[in-house]
N, C-alpha and C positions, 0 to 999 in steps of 0.2 A: 215470378215468385209472388206469393200472396202478400197483402198488406200486413203490417205488424198487428198482432192480436193482443190487445192489452186487457188483462183481467182486472187489475186494481192499481190505482196510483195513490201513493202515500207520500208525505213530505220527505220521508227517509228511504223509501224503496218503491220500486215498481214490480209487479208480478205480470208475466207475459206468457205466451205460448210459442214455443219453438216448433216449426214444422219438421216433420220427418224428412230426411234426405238433404238437410242443409247443415253445413259445417258451422260450428259455433264460432271458431276463429276463421280468419280469411286465408284458408289453406288452398282452396281451388276456386278462387273468385271471392267476391265479397261475402263474408260470413255473417251470421246472425247478429253478433255483437256490433260489427261495423255498420250493418244495415240499420240497426236501431239508432246508432249515433247519427247516421245520415238523415234519418227520418225526423229526429228531434235534436238538431244541432245546438239549440239553446240550453239543453239539459246535459249535465254530466252524469255518466253512468260508471259504476264500479262493479265489475263481474264478481259474483260471490260463489258460484259453482258453474258447472258446464254440463252439457248433454252431448253425447256422441252424435255424429252425423246421422246415423240411422234412427236415432231416438227422438220422438216428439214429446211435447208436454210442457208442464209447468216449470218456469225458470224465473229467477229473481235477481234483480240488480239493486244495489244501494245507490242513492242519489246524492250522497255527501260523504266526505272522508271520515267523519266521526262515526256515522252509522256503519260504514263499510268495516271499520276496525272492530266495532262491537259485534256485528254480524259474523265477521271472520272468526272471532273468539267463540261465538255460539256454535258455528259449524264445527270448529275444532273440538268442542266439548260435547258434540252430538246432541244439541238441544233442538234440532229440527227433526220432525217425524215425516219421512218420505214414504210414499207408496207408488209402486210401479205395476203396470200390467204387461204381460208378455204371453206369447203364444208359441208353442212348439208342435211339430207334427209327430214327435216321439213321446212315448210314455217315460216319465222319469223313474229313476231307481227307487225313489220314495215319494209319496204323495205330498208330504209336508215336512217341515223341520228347519234345520239350520245348516248352512254350508259355510265352513270357516277354514281359514288357512292363510299362509303367506303368499302374497302376489309376487311372482317373479317374471321378468321379461322372458319371452320365448322367441321362436323364430317368426319371421315375416310380420313383425309388428304385433304379434299376439302376446298374451299373458297366460300364465298357468298358476295353479294352486300347488303349494308345497307345504310340507310339515315343518319346515324350518327356514329361517332367514326371510328377507323381503319385508314388505309392508303387510300387516295383518288386515284381513278383510273378513267380514261376517255378513251373511245374507240370510234372511228368514223368508219362508214362503208357505203358502197353501196352494193347492191346485185342484182342478176339476176337469173332467172330460166333456167335450161337446163336439158332435159330428166328426169324430175321428181325430180331433186335435186336443191338445192339453193346454188349458188356460191357467196362468199363474197370477197370483196376487202376492206382491213382493214387498218386503220391508228391509231395505239395506240399513244395517247398523253402522256401517262405515261408508266412506265415499271414495273408493279407489277406482282408478282407471279400468274400465271394462269389467268391473267386479261382478255385475249381474250376468253379463254375457258369459263370463268364465264359470260362474257358479252353475248356471243351467247346463252348460256343456259338460261340466264335471258330473252332472246327474244323468248324462246320456240324452239330454233333451235340449239341444242347441236351439236358439231362437230362430223362427222362420224369417227368412230374408237376411240373416246374419251370415253372409258368405264367408267372412273371415274366420268364423268359428264353426264352419261346416253346417250351418243352418239351412242351406239350400236356397234357391231362388224363390222370390215371392213378389207380390205387388208393392210391398214395403217391408222395412225392418219392423218386426212386431214387438217393439219395446216402447212403452209410453210412460212418461212421468205423470202419473195420475193425480197425485195430491201432495201438498206441502203444508205442514202445520207447525206453528211456533207461537211463542208469546213475546210481544214487543211492548216495552213500557207498560207492563201489567195488563195488556190487552191481548187475549188470544185471537189468533188468525188461523183460518183453515181455507185453503184454496183447492178446488177439485175441478178437473176438466176431462171429460170423456174424449177419446180420439175422434177427430173429425173426418178421417178417411182410413181405408183399409177394409177389404171385403170381409175379413174375419172378425173385425170389430163391429159385428152386426147387432141388430136388435136382440137376437137370441143370446149373443154373447153378453150384452149389457144386462139382460135379465139373469143370466147365470151368475154374473158378478154380484148383482144386487141380492140374489137369493143365497148364494154360498159364502160370500165374503162381506157380510154386513158387519162393519167394524165393531160396534159395541158387543157383538156376540162372539167375536174371535178371541181366542186365548193364545196370544203369541208366546212361544217358548221363552223361558227366562234364560238370559245369556249375559255374561259379564265380559266386556271387551278387555283383553289384556293390556296393561299399561306399557 
């Protein structure tokens, strides 16, 4: 397993990159969180959110109890802006928009969207085609388990490499936590990391994202999360 990739160190938090294919918790061996603790035994870490095993990208830990409590409240109040990249071999039912509904447990460890009950999840996206695949730029408005994976499957475009949701085999799971933005003690922070591996995260794909999904020019749909 590669060394811990640190993006930024602050007295109250660290921002790092979790590799694809590594569990966050120690489910099948030493997970990312434990590996971080092992690498820096003198530092205390408080997990603030998690990424699925198949998902790579930006992840953040608080480094003290007070900051962890404040960040936890900020996550609960949706004060973090997250962006994800994903790739599917299927064309979605719609090219852009919002996928929203209640997340309910399904069979074989899966989740599904429903019109009633469960935890409400909302996911917004834009997409574009490249070389026979569909590339997604995603803004999750909530942070439910498997929410992006379920949202894209509901559009008929499961993520490549996401075998659990019928995405088919690939060289990796094509879901990446690309950016995290928030304000801490009146200072804005934005962290962005392009995927470091995956044949479909190519130079052409990077150009597609820069051309089609330039953030200041995007108009995200207005959506109010139900209380």
